[in-house]
N, C-alpha and C positions, 0 to 999 in steps of 0.2 A: 355609791354614786354611779358606777358603770352599769349596774343592774337597773337603776332608775332610768338612765339614758336609753337603754335598750327597750324597756317596757313602756316608755312614754307613748308611742303610737297606739299600743293596745289599750292603755288607760284612757286616751282621748276617744277611742272608738266606743268604749263602754259608756262614758259620760255624755258624749256629744252625739253619738250616732253616726250614720253614714255621711251626713253633711260635713261634719268635722274632719272625717277621714279624707274626704275629697280635697279639702283645702289645707291639709297639713303641710307645714314647711318642710323643705328638703334640707337636710343637715349636711352642709359642705358640698352640695352638688347644684350647679346652676342649670336650670332647664332652658331649652331653646323655645322661643315663641312658636306657637303652632302654625302661624301664618307665614313663616319664613321657610322657604324650600332650601335644602342643602345645595351648596355650590358644586357644579360639575368639575371633574378633574380636568387637567390640561388636555388629555387625549380626547375628551368628549366635547371640548369647546368648539364652537363655530363662530365665525365673524360674518357680519352682514354688510354688503356693500350698499351704495346709494340707492340701488334699485330694489333693495330688500331681499336679494338673493343671498343665500348662505355660502360661505367660503370655508373650506377646510383650513385649519391652522396646523402649523408644524408642531409635532408632539413635544419637542424640546424647547424651541424658542418662542412659540406662539405667533410666529410671523405667518401671514396668509400665504398660501401656496398659489402661484399664478396658474392660469389655465393652460399655459404652454410649457409647463414643467420647469420653469426657471428655478434655480436653487438660490437660497439666501443664507447669509451667516446670521449669527445671533443679533447683530445690529441692523438687520434688514438690508445689508449690502448685497448686490447681485454677485453670483459666483459663476465661474466658467471652469469646467472640468475640475471642480473642487478647489479652485483658487479665486480670490477676489478679482473682480473686473475693475480696471482703472476707471475711477469716476469721471475725470475729464474726457477720457477716450469715449466712454459711453455717452456722455453729454454731447460730444461732437457728432456722434452717429445719429443721435435723436434729432438734434437741431438740423443737420443736413437733410435727413430724409423727410422731416416735416416740412421744411422749406420747399423741397422738390414737390411734395404732395400738394402744397398750397398753390404752386405754379401750374398744377395740372399735369405734371410729368413725373409721377412717382417712380421710384426705383423698382426694378424687378428683384424679388428676394434672392434669386440665384446670382444676381450681378453685384450684390453687396460685398464690400471688402471683408476679409476674414475677421478683422477686428470688431466688426458689427454683428458677428454671428456667435452662437453657442453651438458647438459641434460635439457629439457624443462619440468618443473613441472606445474601441475594445482594447482595454489595457493589456490584454494578452497577445496583441498583434506583434508580428516580427519586425524589428527595427529595420527601416530602409525599404520595406515592402509597400506596394501600393495597397491602400485600403479604401473602402467606401464608408463614409461617416454620415450620420443623420444630423442636419443642421437646421436651426431655427434662428430668427432674428433676436437680438437682445431685447429685453423688456423696454417698451417705449419706442422702438424703432419701427417706422412705418414703411411698408413695401407692399407690392402686389405680387400675386402668384402663389404657387403651392408652398405650403408650410406644414410640417417640416419637409425638407427636400434632401436628396442624396448628393453628396459631393465626393470626388475622388482626390485623395491626397497621399502623402507619405507618412508612414508610421514613425513619428519622431517627436520628441519634446522640443520646445522652442529653442532651448539652449544648445540643442544638437544640430541645429540648422547650419548649413555651410556659410562661410563668411559672406558670400555674395547675396545671401537671403536676409541679412540683418545689418543694421548700421550702428556703429559704436561712437561714443563721444571721444574725440581725440584729446590727447594730453601732450602739450608742447613743452612740458617741464622735465621730461625724461631724457636720458642720454642714449642716443642711437648708436654711438661709436664704442660703447663699452663692450668688453669681452668677458663672459658670453653676453649675447644680446639681452638688454634689459627689458623687463616686462612691467606693465602697470595695470592696475585693476580699474575697470570702468564699467558703465552700464551700456548695454546693447539692446536695441529694439528690433523685433522682427518686422519685415516689410508687410504692409497692410493686407496684401493678397495671399499671404502664406498661412495655411491652416496647420496648426500644430497644437500639441498638448502643453498645459502648464502656463506659466506667466509669459506674456509677450515681451516684457522688459526684464532682463536678467543681468547679473554681474558676470564679467568675464575677464580673464587675464590676457592682455593683448601685447604683442611685440611692439616695442617703441619704434615708431616709423613716421617721422614727420620731416618736413623740409622748410627752409627759410629763404629759398630762392637762389642758393649758390649752385652754379653749374660746374660739373666736373670738367667739361671740356675747356671752359674759360680758365679754370684754375691751372690746368696742365699747360695751356698756352702761355699764361703769365709766368709760370715757373720756368719754362724753357727760354722765353725771350727776355723777361725782365726780372728773373729770379735773383740776379746779382745785386739788385737794389731792394729786394724784399717785397716786390709787388704782389707776389703770390701769397705771402704771409699776411700782408695788409688786407688783401681781398677776402681771405678766409677769417679775418678777425683776430689773428694772432699778432697784434700790433707790437708787443714787446719784442718778439723774435724778429719782426719786420724791421724794427729800429736797429737791432743787432746786426742783421744782414746788410742794412744800408750803410752803416759806418764801418763794416769790416769787408765791404766789397764782396759780399756773399761768402764770407769765410775763405777768401782767396780762391773761390771756385769750388771748394770741397762741399761747403754747406749747400750751395746751389745744386750741385749734382745729387746730393742726398735728398733734398726736397723734391726734385723732379721724380726720383724713384718712389718716394713716400706718397706723393700725390697721384702718380700714375697707377699705383697699386691700391689706391683709395685708403691706405693706412692712415694718412693725414687728412682729416676732414674739417669742416667749419668749427670754429671755436665755441659756438653756441650748442654744439651737440646734435645738430640736425643732419639730415642726409643730403647728398647731392641730388640735383634734379637730373 
C-alpha cells in the first residue's frame, strides 16, 4: 500500500501525460493562492496617515512613531523619560495651549511649564549638578518658537527634589505628639515649572505635621491664670482632666503647677494630636 501511494504520481504521469501532472492533488499540503502576497513582518510594516504619507511603526508594539520623537507604551500612551505621562495632566496642557492659540496669543514653547514638556536627560549626569537638556512639547501641545530647545535644570529625579519644590497631600489623622515623630505615606507632586526625571507624582513618607488652631501662647496663659479651674485642659480638649482639676481646685495647686511646666515645654499638646500654631 505504501509503495502504491509513492508511485501514484508516476502512474498518473504515464497514463494522463503532462496535463494530469500539472493538476495532481497535493497530499496533506495546502497551497497558497498565487494572487495573495505574503504578509510583511512587524518590522517592515508602515502605516499611512490621512494624507497618504507613510509612518514608521514601532517594531514591538505597532504604534506609529510621532515626528517629534515622542515615545509610547504598548497601549499607545505617551511616555516621558521612560514613564507614562499622566493623561489628565497632558489633556490640560493641550486644552490650555489650544485655547490660547485660538485667541491669537499662543504660548512660546520655552515658556511652557515643565509638565507640558518632554525633556531628554543624560542618565549618567552627576546628581545635583546643572545640566542642559533638550525639550520638546508633549504630543498635541500647541506653541510657537524653536523646537526642540535647550533648557538648564538640575540633574535629579522628581522624588529627589527638595520639599519646597513639591506639594504633598496632608493627612490630619496622624499623631504629631508621638515619640518618635510619626510619619505617614502620601502622594507628592512636583511644581509645574520644575524639570526633573521620572514620575512627577510620587509616594513619600512625610513627618506628621498639622494643626487645628490651638495656640501655644494661649494655652500657657490659661494654665498660669485659670489653671486651677482646668481652663487650660478644657482649651486643649482634655475635658476629663479639666473636670478633675475643676473639682479638686487644681489638685490643691500641685496639678496646676505641673500643667504649667508641661504646657510651657510643649510636652502637653492638643488632645486631637495636632501641633500648636
